[in-house]
C-alpha positions as CSV (number, residue, x, y, z in Angstrom):
1,M,73.8,116.2,79.5
2,N,76.0,115.4,82.4
3,N,79.5,116.6,81.6
4,T,80.6,115.8,85.2
5,I,84.2,114.0,85.0
6,D,84.5,111.4,87.7
7,L,88.2,111.8,89.2
8,S,87.7,109.3,91.9
9,T,89.7,106.2,92.2
10,R,89.7,103.2,94.6
11,L,92.6,102.0,96.8
12,G,91.4,98.7,98.6
13,P,88.6,100.0,101.1
14,L,89.5,103.6,100.4
15,I,88.1,105.7,97.8
16,L,89.9,108.7,96.8
17,K,88.3,112.0,95.3
18,N,91.0,112.1,92.9
19,P,94.2,110.0,91.8
20,V,96.7,112.6,93.1
21,L,98.6,111.9,96.3
22,T,101.7,113.3,97.9
23,A,104.8,111.3,98.2
24,S,106.2,110.6,101.5
25,G,109.3,112.5,102.5
26,T,108.6,115.3,100.1
27,F,105.5,116.8,101.6
28,G,106.7,116.9,105.2
29,Y,103.6,116.5,107.7
30,G,101.4,118.1,105.1
31,I,101.1,121.3,107.5
32,E,104.2,122.8,105.8
33,F,102.4,123.3,102.5
34,D,99.0,124.6,104.1
35,S,99.8,128.1,102.8
36,L,100.8,126.8,99.4
37,V,98.4,124.1,98.4
38,D,94.8,123.5,99.0
39,L,95.1,120.3,100.9
40,S,91.4,119.5,100.7
41,R,91.8,119.0,97.0
42,L,94.3,116.3,97.2
43,G,93.4,112.8,96.8
44,G,95.5,112.0,99.9
45,I,98.3,112.9,102.0
46,I,101.2,110.5,102.6
47,V,103.3,112.1,105.6
48,K,107.1,111.6,105.9
49,G,108.2,108.2,107.2
50,L,107.5,107.6,110.9
51,S,109.3,105.3,113.3
52,L,108.4,104.1,117.0
53,Q,110.9,106.7,118.2
54,P,112.3,110.0,116.8
55,S,115.1,109.8,114.5
56,Y,117.5,112.3,113.8
57,G,118.6,111.0,110.3
58,N,122.0,111.0,108.6
59,P,124.7,113.7,109.0
60,P,124.9,116.5,106.3
61,P,125.1,117.4,103.7
62,R,122.0,115.3,102.8
63,I,120.8,116.6,99.5
64,V,122.7,117.3,96.1
65,E,121.1,118.2,92.9
66,T,121.8,115.9,89.6
67,P,121.0,116.2,86.1
68,C,117.1,115.8,85.8
69,G,116.8,115.0,89.5
70,M,118.3,114.8,93.1
71,L,120.2,112.5,95.6
72,N,118.8,112.5,99.1
73,A,120.1,110.9,102.1
74,I,117.9,112.3,104.8
75,G,117.9,109.1,106.8
76,L,114.1,109.0,107.5
77,E,114.6,111.7,110.0
78,N,111.1,112.3,111.9
79,I,109.4,113.1,115.2
80,G,108.3,109.7,116.1
81,I,104.8,108.2,115.9
82,E,103.5,109.6,119.1
83,A,104.5,113.3,118.4
84,F,102.8,112.8,115.0
85,I,99.6,111.6,116.5
86,T,99.4,114.4,119.2
87,E,101.1,117.3,117.3
88,K,100.7,116.9,113.6
89,L,97.6,114.7,113.1
90,P,95.0,117.1,114.7
91,F,95.7,119.9,112.2
92,L,95.2,117.5,109.2
93,E,92.0,116.2,110.5
94,K,90.1,119.4,109.7
95,Y,90.5,118.5,105.8
96,Q,88.3,116.0,104.0
97,T,91.4,114.4,102.8
98,P,92.6,110.9,103.7
99,V,95.9,111.0,105.6
100,I,98.2,107.9,105.0
101,A,101.1,107.4,107.4
102,N,104.2,106.2,106.0
103,I,106.0,103.6,108.3
104,Y,109.4,102.1,108.7
105,G,111.3,99.8,110.9
106,K,114.5,97.9,111.5
107,R,112.7,94.8,112.7
108,I,109.4,93.2,111.8
109,E,108.1,93.8,115.1
110,D,108.7,97.7,114.8
111,Y,106.2,97.5,111.5
112,A,103.7,95.5,113.5
113,A,104.0,97.9,116.6
114,L,103.5,101.1,114.4
115,A,100.4,99.3,112.6
116,A,98.8,98.5,115.8
117,R,99.4,102.0,117.5
118,L,97.8,103.7,114.3
119,D,94.9,101.1,113.9
120,P,92.6,102.9,116.4
121,V,93.5,106.6,115.6
122,P,90.5,107.8,113.5
123,G,92.6,110.6,111.5
124,V,94.6,107.9,109.6
125,A,93.2,106.2,106.8
126,G,95.8,103.7,106.2
127,V,99.5,102.7,106.2
128,E,102.2,103.0,103.4
129,V,104.9,100.4,104.5
130,N,108.3,101.4,103.5
131,I,110.3,98.0,102.9
132,S,113.4,99.7,101.5
133,C,114.8,99.9,105.1
134,P,117.4,97.6,106.2
135,N,116.5,94.6,108.2
136,V,119.1,94.5,111.3
137,R,118.6,90.6,111.8
138,A,119.6,89.9,108.1
139,G,122.9,91.9,108.2
140,G,121.4,95.1,106.9
141,I,119.9,93.7,103.7
142,A,116.5,95.8,102.8
143,F,113.4,94.0,103.6
144,G,112.0,94.9,100.0
145,I,114.8,93.0,98.1
146,D,113.8,89.7,99.2
147,P,110.2,88.4,98.4
148,K,109.9,86.2,101.6
149,S,110.9,89.1,103.9
150,A,108.8,91.5,102.0
151,A,105.8,89.1,102.6
152,K,106.5,88.9,106.1
153,V,106.5,92.6,107.0
154,T,103.4,92.9,105.0
155,R,101.7,90.1,106.9
156,A,102.7,91.7,110.2
157,V,101.4,94.9,109.4
158,K,98.1,93.5,108.1
159,D,97.6,91.3,111.3
160,Q,97.6,94.5,113.3
161,T,95.3,96.8,111.3
162,S,92.0,97.0,109.5
163,K,93.0,100.1,107.7
164,L,94.2,100.4,104.1
165,V,97.9,98.7,103.7
166,I,100.1,100.0,101.0
167,V,103.5,98.4,100.3
168,K,106.0,100.7,98.9
169,L,108.4,98.7,96.8
170,S,112.1,99.2,96.2
171,P,113.3,99.5,92.5
172,N,116.7,98.0,93.6
173,V,115.6,94.4,92.7
174,S,116.1,92.0,89.8
175,S,112.1,91.4,89.5
176,I,109.6,94.0,90.5
177,S,106.8,91.5,89.6
178,E,107.9,88.9,92.0
179,I,108.2,91.4,95.0
180,A,104.7,92.7,94.2
181,A,103.2,89.3,93.8
182,S,104.7,88.2,97.2
183,V,103.1,91.3,99.1
184,E,99.9,90.8,97.4
185,A,99.7,87.1,98.5
186,A,100.5,88.3,102.1
187,G,97.5,90.7,102.0
188,A,98.5,93.9,100.9
189,D,95.7,96.2,99.7
190,A,97.9,98.1,97.2
191,V,101.5,98.6,96.1
192,S,103.3,101.6,95.4
193,L,106.4,102.3,93.4
194,I,109.0,103.0,93.0
195,N,110.9,104.2,95.9
196,T,114.2,106.0,95.1
197,I,116.9,104.4,93.1
198,T,120.7,104.2,95.0
199,G,123.1,106.4,93.6
200,M,126.1,108.7,94.6
201,A,128.0,111.8,93.9
202,I,131.7,112.7,94.2
203,D,133.4,116.0,94.5
204,I,136.3,115.4,92.1
205,K,138.4,118.3,93.8
206,T,138.4,116.9,97.3
207,R,137.8,113.4,96.0
208,K,135.2,113.0,98.7
209,P,131.5,111.8,98.5
210,V,129.2,114.7,98.2
211,L,126.8,113.3,100.8
212,G,127.6,112.8,104.2
213,N,126.1,109.3,104.2
214,I,128.2,108.5,100.9
215,I,125.0,107.1,99.0
216,G,121.7,108.2,98.7
217,G,118.2,107.9,96.8
218,L,118.0,109.2,93.4
219,S,114.6,110.6,92.5
220,G,113.1,113.1,90.1
221,P,112.5,113.1,86.2
222,A,115.7,111.1,85.8
223,I,114.1,108.0,87.2
224,R,110.7,108.4,85.3
225,P,111.3,105.8,82.6
226,V,112.4,103.1,85.0
227,A,109.4,104.0,87.3
228,L,107.1,103.8,84.4
229,R,108.4,100.5,83.3
230,M,108.3,99.0,86.7
231,V,104.7,100.1,87.2
232,W,103.7,98.4,84.0
233,E,105.3,95.2,85.1
234,A,103.8,95.3,88.6
235,S,100.3,96.0,87.3
236,R,100.5,92.8,85.1
237,A,101.7,90.8,88.1
238,V,98.9,91.7,90.6
239,D,95.2,92.3,90.9
240,I,95.7,94.9,93.5
241,P,95.8,98.8,92.9
242,V,99.2,100.0,92.0
243,I,100.3,103.6,92.9
244,G,102.9,105.3,90.6
245,I,105.8,107.1,91.8
246,G,108.9,108.5,90.1
247,G,109.7,111.7,88.3
248,I,106.1,112.8,87.9
249,V,106.2,116.7,87.1
250,S,103.3,117.2,84.8
251,Y,99.7,115.9,84.2
252,E,100.9,114.3,81.2
253,D,103.3,112.3,83.4
254,A,100.4,111.3,85.6
255,I,98.4,110.1,82.9
256,A,101.1,107.9,81.3
257,F,101.6,106.1,84.8
258,M,97.8,105.5,84.9
259,I,97.8,104.2,81.2
260,A,100.5,101.9,82.2
261,G,98.3,100.6,85.1
262,A,98.5,102.9,88.0
263,S,95.1,103.7,89.9
264,A,97.0,106.7,91.3
265,V,99.9,108.6,91.5
266,E,102.4,110.3,94.1
267,I,103.9,113.6,93.6
268,G,107.5,113.7,94.9
269,T,110.6,115.8,94.0
270,A,108.3,117.9,91.9
271,N,106.9,119.5,95.1
272,Y,110.4,121.1,95.6
273,M,110.4,122.6,92.3
274,N,107.0,123.9,92.4
275,P,105.2,123.6,95.8
276,G,101.8,123.8,94.0
277,I,102.4,121.2,91.4
278,S,99.9,118.8,92.7
279,M,97.0,121.2,92.1
280,D,98.2,121.9,88.5
281,I,98.3,118.2,87.9
282,I,94.9,117.6,89.3
283,D,93.4,120.3,87.1
284,G,95.5,119.0,84.1
285,I,94.1,115.5,84.4
286,E,90.6,116.8,84.3
287,G,91.1,119.2,81.4
288,F,92.6,116.1,79.5
289,C,89.9,113.9,80.3
290,R,87.4,116.7,79.2
291,R,89.2,117.3,76.0
292,E,89.4,113.7,75.2
293,G,85.9,112.8,76.3
294,I,87.0,110.6,79.2
295,M,84.5,110.6,81.8
296,S,86.1,108.3,84.5
297,M,89.5,107.2,85.5
298,S,88.6,103.7,84.8
299,E,88.9,104.5,81.2
300,L,92.5,105.4,81.6
301,I,93.8,102.9,84.1
302,G,95.7,100.0,82.3
303,S,94.6,101.2,78.9
304,L,98.0,100.9,77.3
305,D,97.4,99.7,73.7
306,L,100.0,96.8,72.9
307,S,98.5,96.1,69.5
């Protein structure tokens, strides 16, 4: 009798060995976790957001703890696309784990240029497109808030690459389903959600914002119910795979996202609490499936019982 559980899952043209990925911005460039995590066991590594040129991010303070979560205003600090390709990627290529580059820009042309630069790079399996960034040509309104802008960015990226294209959606919208459907129509292979929720913290003694940038992105378990609801809504609105993100700190959380419709999950803020959490979640998913007699991820994905 074959008791092997198939943990693999598909994202467009890419088949992952298991559904657990690392969330951009919480796992560095992967190298930082090499002594803490078996990188070869991960379903995929999504590196921190990359821009055309190096970015120094926002002024400190840039992180503050909140009840059941944290606020961050790092400002997408990174070494730039060229330094990533020459200095970081060679280390990751020795692992049999897909590397997905998260990309961002201030103009649609920035996204297109990043996708074009990464397309011929063999060590990159795909791109995750951060559309929560401000569009400088639209007065600073985030690309991901408007369905038409989100679709334009998606199309620009798809036109420049044959690799997997994931579009990372902002939760700061009135209809996540509408945004998801718009990027699917523009050619996205998958969507990931949610990005952080906009928030702030105030020091009541100084009466000043705690963060140097005044506002930041809220992440962690506090946002999990919102993320779970949005993943369920998005999965009902599109036919492409959905990747769940938001406050996942245990295998139970990951499985809940898959039942809601996610084909894979990204582990974010939990990496700060326990750098080895992704390994625990992979083991936990396999153990749960064994106990429940589940032989493949397809039996979990979208299995929410609404009767």
